Biopython code that builds the backbone (N, CA, C, O; Angstrom):
import numpy as np
from Bio.PDB.StructureBuilder import StructureBuilder

atoms = [
    (1, "MET", "N", (273.056, 89.769, 45.399)),
    (1, "MET", "CA", (273.500, 88.751, 46.344)),
    (1, "MET", "C", (272.659, 87.486, 46.092)),
    (1, "MET", "O", (271.435, 87.564, 45.995)),
    (2, "PRO", "N", (273.308, 86.347, 45.988)),
    (2, "PRO", "CA", (272.551, 85.107, 45.767)),
    (2, "PRO", "C", (271.538, 84.841, 46.887)),
    (2, "PRO", "O", (271.736, 85.220, 48.042)),
    (3, "LEU", "N", (270.475, 84.191, 46.505)),
    (3, "LEU", "CA", (269.352, 83.960, 47.412)),
    (3, "LEU", "C", (269.756, 83.169, 48.658)),
    (3, "LEU", "O", (269.349, 83.519, 49.766)),
    (4, "LEU", "N", (270.545, 82.115, 48.491)),
    (4, "LEU", "CA", (270.950, 81.297, 49.635)),
    (4, "LEU", "C", (271.811, 82.086, 50.614)),
    (4, "LEU", "O", (271.622, 82.000, 51.827)),
    (5, "ARG", "N", (272.750, 82.849, 50.087)),
    (5, "ARG", "CA", (273.618, 83.667, 50.950)),
    (5, "ARG", "C", (272.783, 84.682, 51.728)),
    (5, "ARG", "O", (273.035, 84.930, 52.908)),
    (6, "GLU", "N", (271.796, 85.263, 51.063)),
    (6, "GLU", "CA", (270.906, 86.215, 51.723)),
    (6, "GLU", "C", (270.148, 85.559, 52.870)),
    (6, "GLU", "O", (270.026, 86.134, 53.952)),
    (7, "ALA", "N", (269.644, 84.364, 52.631)),
    (7, "ALA", "CA", (268.889, 83.644, 53.655)),
    (7, "ALA", "C", (269.777, 83.306, 54.854)),
    (7, "ALA", "O", (269.347, 83.422, 56.002)),
    (8, "VAL", "N", (271.006, 82.892, 54.587)),
    (8, "VAL", "CA", (271.936, 82.556, 55.667)),
    (8, "VAL", "C", (272.245, 83.798, 56.496)),
    (8, "VAL", "O", (272.221, 83.747, 57.726)),
    (9, "GLU", "N", (272.535, 84.906, 55.831)),
    (9, "GLU", "CA", (272.852, 86.146, 56.551)),
    (9, "GLU", "C", (271.662, 86.636, 57.370)),
    (9, "GLU", "O", (271.836, 87.129, 58.485)),
    (10, "LYS", "N", (270.475, 86.507, 56.832)),
    (10, "LYS", "CA", (269.270, 86.931, 57.552)),
    (10, "LYS", "C", (269.069, 86.085, 58.810)),
    (10, "LYS", "O", (268.735, 86.611, 59.872)),
    (11, "LYS", "N", (269.274, 84.773, 58.683)),
    (11, "LYS", "CA", (269.118, 83.882, 59.834)),
    (11, "LYS", "C", (270.206, 84.148, 60.877)),
    (11, "LYS", "O", (269.934, 84.125, 62.077)),
    (12, "LYS", "N", (271.445, 84.402, 60.418)),
    (12, "LYS", "CA", (272.525, 84.726, 61.347)),
    (12, "LYS", "C", (272.196, 85.979, 62.147)),
    (12, "LYS", "O", (272.397, 86.014, 63.361)),
    (13, "LYS", "N", (271.690, 87.009, 61.468)),
    (13, "LYS", "CA", (271.341, 88.261, 62.156)),
    (13, "LYS", "C", (270.249, 88.024, 63.191)),
    (13, "LYS", "O", (270.304, 88.562, 64.297)),
    (14, "PHE", "N", (269.258, 87.216, 62.826)),
    (14, "PHE", "CA", (268.161, 86.901, 63.746)),
    (14, "PHE", "C", (268.695, 86.200, 64.991)),
    (14, "PHE", "O", (268.358, 86.580, 66.113)),
    (15, "ILE", "N", (269.524, 85.180, 64.797)),
    (15, "ILE", "CA", (270.051, 84.417, 65.934)),
    (15, "ILE", "C", (270.965, 85.287, 66.784)),
    (15, "ILE", "O", (270.914, 85.216, 68.012)),
    (16, "ILE", "N", (271.799, 86.105, 66.152)),
    (16, "ILE", "CA", (272.682, 86.998, 66.897)),
    (16, "ILE", "C", (271.861, 87.943, 67.767)),
    (16, "ILE", "O", (272.194, 88.162, 68.932)),
    (17, "GLN", "N", (270.794, 88.502, 67.210)),
    (17, "GLN", "CA", (269.919, 89.391, 67.993)),
    (17, "GLN", "C", (269.345, 88.673, 69.204)),
    (17, "GLN", "O", (269.331, 89.226, 70.303)),
    (18, "LYS", "N", (268.874, 87.447, 69.016)),
    (18, "LYS", "CA", (268.285, 86.680, 70.120)),
    (18, "LYS", "C", (269.330, 86.378, 71.197)),
    (18, "LYS", "O", (269.033, 86.456, 72.389)),
    (19, "LEU", "N", (270.544, 86.037, 70.782)),
    (19, "LEU", "CA", (271.604, 85.747, 71.755)),
    (19, "LEU", "C", (272.022, 87.001, 72.522)),
    (19, "LEU", "O", (272.333, 86.929, 73.711)),
    (20, "ILE", "N", (272.030, 88.134, 71.852)),
    (20, "ILE", "CA", (272.353, 89.398, 72.522)),
    (20, "ILE", "C", (271.238, 89.772, 73.489)),
    (20, "ILE", "O", (271.514, 90.188, 74.614)),
    (21, "GLN", "N", (269.983, 89.629, 73.069)),
    (21, "GLN", "CA", (268.847, 89.941, 73.936)),
    (21, "GLN", "C", (268.825, 89.050, 75.169)),
    (21, "GLN", "O", (268.401, 89.481, 76.241)),
    (22, "ALA", "N", (269.277, 87.816, 75.023)),
    (22, "ALA", "CA", (269.297, 86.884, 76.147)),
    (22, "ALA", "C", (270.493, 87.116, 77.066)),
    (22, "ALA", "O", (270.588, 86.497, 78.126)),
    (23, "GLY", "N", (271.407, 88.004, 76.668)),
    (23, "GLY", "CA", (272.573, 88.300, 77.493)),
    (23, "GLY", "C", (273.714, 87.319, 77.319)),
    (23, "GLY", "O", (274.659, 87.329, 78.107)),
    (24, "ILE", "N", (273.646, 86.477, 76.310)),
    (24, "ILE", "CA", (274.714, 85.510, 76.058)),
    (24, "ILE", "C", (275.929, 86.211, 75.478)),
    (24, "ILE", "O", (277.064, 85.915, 75.851)),
    (25, "TYR", "N", (275.691, 87.133, 74.574)),
    (25, "TYR", "CA", (276.754, 87.941, 73.976)),
    (25, "TYR", "C", (276.404, 89.405, 74.152)),
    (25, "TYR", "O", (275.244, 89.760, 74.360)),
    (26, "ASN", "N", (277.421, 90.252, 74.066)),
    (26, "ASN", "CA", (277.231, 91.698, 74.122)),
    (26, "ASN", "C", (277.286, 92.268, 72.719)),
    (26, "ASN", "O", (277.858, 91.665, 71.812)),
    (27, "VAL", "N", (276.692, 93.428, 72.553)),
    (27, "VAL", "CA", (276.732, 94.106, 71.258)),
    (27, "VAL", "C", (278.179, 94.380, 70.861)),
    (27, "VAL", "O", (278.506, 94.412, 69.675)),
    (28, "THR", "N", (279.031, 94.574, 71.842)),
    (28, "THR", "CA", (280.436, 94.897, 71.569)),
    (28, "THR", "C", (281.272, 93.665, 71.224)),
    (28, "THR", "O", (282.447, 93.805, 70.884)),
    (29, "ASP", "N", (280.704, 92.474, 71.302)),
    (29, "ASP", "CA", (281.424, 91.246, 70.952)),
    (29, "ASP", "C", (281.454, 91.105, 69.433)),
    (29, "ASP", "O", (280.570, 90.483, 68.843)),
    (30, "HIS", "N", (282.455, 91.675, 68.818)),
    (30, "HIS", "CA", (282.518, 91.708, 67.355)),
    (30, "HIS", "C", (282.830, 90.336, 66.756)),
    (30, "HIS", "O", (282.523, 90.089, 65.590)),
    (31, "GLU", "N", (283.433, 89.446, 67.536)),
    (31, "GLU", "CA", (283.764, 88.128, 66.994)),
    (31, "GLU", "C", (282.520, 87.299, 66.675)),
    (31, "GLU", "O", (282.593, 86.345, 65.900)),
    (32, "ILE", "N", (281.395, 87.653, 67.262)),
    (32, "ILE", "CA", (280.157, 86.912, 66.999)),
    (32, "ILE", "C", (279.788, 86.960, 65.511)),
    (32, "ILE", "O", (279.175, 86.026, 64.994)),
    (33, "ASN", "N", (280.155, 88.026, 64.834)),
    (33, "ASN", "CA", (279.847, 88.150, 63.410)),
    (33, "ASN", "C", (280.666, 87.199, 62.545)),
    (33, "ASN", "O", (280.304, 86.935, 61.399)),
    (34, "SER", "N", (281.760, 86.687, 63.084)),
    (34, "SER", "CA", (282.577, 85.752, 62.314)),
    (34, "SER", "C", (282.159, 84.297, 62.547)),
    (34, "SER", "O", (282.687, 83.394, 61.897)),
    (35, "PHE", "N", (281.227, 84.062, 63.459)),
    (35, "PHE", "CA", (280.758, 82.700, 63.708)),
    (35, "PHE", "C", (279.969, 82.190, 62.501)),
    (35, "PHE", "O", (279.312, 82.958, 61.799)),
    (36, "THR", "N", (280.049, 80.894, 62.281)),
    (36, "THR", "CA", (279.245, 80.298, 61.216)),
    (36, "THR", "C", (277.803, 80.158, 61.695)),
    (36, "THR", "O", (277.517, 80.232, 62.890)),
    (37, "LEU", "N", (276.916, 79.955, 60.749)),
    (37, "LEU", "CA", (275.515, 79.747, 61.093)),
    (37, "LEU", "C", (275.378, 78.526, 61.996)),
    (37, "LEU", "O", (274.577, 78.538, 62.930)),
    (38, "SER", "N", (276.135, 77.492, 61.733)),
    (38, "SER", "CA", (276.076, 76.274, 62.556)),
    (38, "SER", "C", (276.480, 76.555, 63.995)),
    (38, "SER", "O", (275.832, 76.074, 64.924)),
    (39, "GLN", "N", (277.544, 77.329, 64.189)),
    (39, "GLN", "CA", (277.990, 77.671, 65.540)),
    (39, "GLN", "C", (276.920, 78.476, 66.270)),
    (39, "GLN", "O", (276.647, 78.235, 67.446)),
    (40, "LEU", "N", (276.325, 79.419, 65.577)),
    (40, "LEU", "CA", (275.285, 80.242, 66.187)),
    (40, "LEU", "C", (274.055, 79.412, 66.541)),
    (40, "LEU", "O", (273.455, 79.612, 67.597)),
    (41, "GLU", "N", (273.677, 78.483, 65.665)),
    (41, "GLU", "CA", (272.527, 77.630, 65.936)),
    (41, "GLU", "C", (272.771, 76.735, 67.144)),
    (41, "GLU", "O", (271.849, 76.481, 67.919)),
    (42, "ILE", "N", (273.988, 76.257, 67.314)),
    (42, "ILE", "CA", (274.324, 75.438, 68.484)),
    (42, "ILE", "C", (274.141, 76.265, 69.755)),
    (42, "ILE", "O", (273.512, 75.806, 70.708)),
    (43, "ASP", "N", (274.687, 77.477, 69.774)),
    (43, "ASP", "CA", (274.531, 78.355, 70.943)),
    (43, "ASP", "C", (273.071, 78.683, 71.190)),
    (43, "ASP", "O", (272.618, 78.675, 72.335)),
    (44, "TYR", "N", (272.331, 78.972, 70.128)),
    (44, "TYR", "CA", (270.915, 79.318, 70.241)),
    (44, "TYR", "C", (270.132, 78.169, 70.867)),
    (44, "TYR", "O", (269.341, 78.381, 71.786)),
    (45, "HIS", "N", (270.348, 76.976, 70.381)),
    (45, "HIS", "CA", (269.613, 75.826, 70.919)),
    (45, "HIS", "C", (270.034, 75.513, 72.355)),
    (45, "HIS", "O", (269.201, 75.135, 73.179)),
    (46, "TYR", "N", (271.314, 75.668, 72.651)),
    (46, "TYR", "CA", (271.790, 75.368, 73.996)),
    (46, "TYR", "C", (271.281, 76.397, 75.009)),
    (46, "TYR", "O", (270.748, 76.027, 76.055)),
    (47, "PHE", "N", (271.444, 77.671, 74.705)),
    (47, "PHE", "CA", (271.123, 78.708, 75.678)),
    (47, "PHE", "C", (269.664, 79.140, 75.680)),
    (47, "PHE", "O", (269.145, 79.533, 76.725)),
    (48, "ILE", "N", (268.997, 79.078, 74.546)),
    (48, "ILE", "CA", (267.643, 79.612, 74.473)),
    (48, "ILE", "C", (266.587, 78.516, 74.423)),
    (48, "ILE", "O", (265.656, 78.522, 75.228)),
    (49, "VAL", "N", (266.712, 77.598, 73.513)),
    (49, "VAL", "CA", (265.691, 76.558, 73.367)),
    (49, "VAL", "C", (265.682, 75.635, 74.583)),
    (49, "VAL", "O", (264.623, 75.360, 75.148)),
    (50, "GLN", "N", (266.852, 75.159, 74.983)),
    (50, "GLN", "CA", (266.903, 74.268, 76.149)),
    (50, "GLN", "C", (266.521, 74.995, 77.423)),
    (50, "GLN", "O", (265.905, 74.402, 78.309)),
    (51, "ALA", "N", (266.873, 76.263, 77.533)),
    (51, "ALA", "CA", (266.509, 77.028, 78.724)),
    (51, "ALA", "C", (264.993, 77.165, 78.826)),
    (51, "ALA", "O", (264.434, 77.081, 79.919)),
    (52, "LYS", "N", (264.328, 77.374, 77.695)),
    (52, "LYS", "CA", (262.866, 77.452, 77.705)),
    (52, "LYS", "C", (262.266, 76.111, 78.103)),
    (52, "LYS", "O", (261.298, 76.058, 78.862)),
    (53, "ASP", "N", (262.841, 75.028, 77.590)),
    (53, "ASP", "CA", (262.358, 73.689, 77.933)),
    (53, "ASP", "C", (262.518, 73.416, 79.427)),
    (53, "ASP", "O", (261.634, 72.827, 80.048)),
    (54, "LEU", "N", (263.633, 73.838, 79.999)),
    (54, "LEU", "CA", (263.863, 73.622, 81.424)),
    (54, "LEU", "C", (262.874, 74.415, 82.267)),
    (54, "LEU", "O", (262.392, 73.928, 83.290)),
    (55, "LYS", "N", (262.573, 75.635, 81.838)),
    (55, "LYS", "CA", (261.630, 76.466, 82.584)),
    (55, "LYS", "C", (260.229, 75.881, 82.546)),
    (55, "LYS", "O", (259.517, 75.929, 83.549)),
    (56, "THR", "N", (259.822, 75.334, 81.422)),
    (56, "THR", "CA", (258.461, 74.800, 81.305)),
    (56, "THR", "C", (258.327, 73.444, 81.987)),
    (56, "THR", "O", (257.220, 73.066, 82.370)),
    (57, "ASN", "N", (259.408, 72.708, 82.148)),
    (57, "ASN", "CA", (259.358, 71.394, 82.791)),
    (57, "ASN", "C", (259.752, 71.453, 84.260)),
    (57, "ASN", "O", (259.971, 70.411, 84.878)),
    (58, "LYS", "N", (259.844, 72.617, 84.815)),
    (58, "LYS", "CA", (260.378, 72.816, 86.168)),
    (58, "LYS", "C", (259.280, 72.786, 87.228)),
    (58, "LYS", "O", (259.356, 73.562, 88.180)),
    (59, "ARG", "N", (258.311, 71.971, 87.119)),
    (59, "ARG", "CA", (257.209, 71.939, 88.071)),
    (59, "ARG", "C", (257.528, 71.150, 89.255)),
    (59, "ARG", "O", (256.699, 71.025, 90.156)),
]
sb = StructureBuilder()
sb.init_structure("model")
sb.init_model(0)
sb.init_chain("A")
sb.init_seg("    ")
for serial, (resi, resn, name, xyz) in enumerate(atoms, 1):
    if name == "N":
        sb.init_residue(resn, " ", resi, " ")
    sb.init_atom(name, np.array(xyz, "f"), 0.0, 1.0, " ", f" {name:<3s}", serial, name[0])
structure = sb.get_structure()
């Protein structure tokens, strides 16, 4: 498998795991595997990164 494709798949798996752990998607949501890396990164930043920022700035 080419190196770039491997890196993309590894990052997709990582982001999918984080989104599932956060309760954004379920393990049974099979369509998540068809999302592009860009789509997953958008969801990750919206639901996880921004949520962390809101929690830390919520004083």
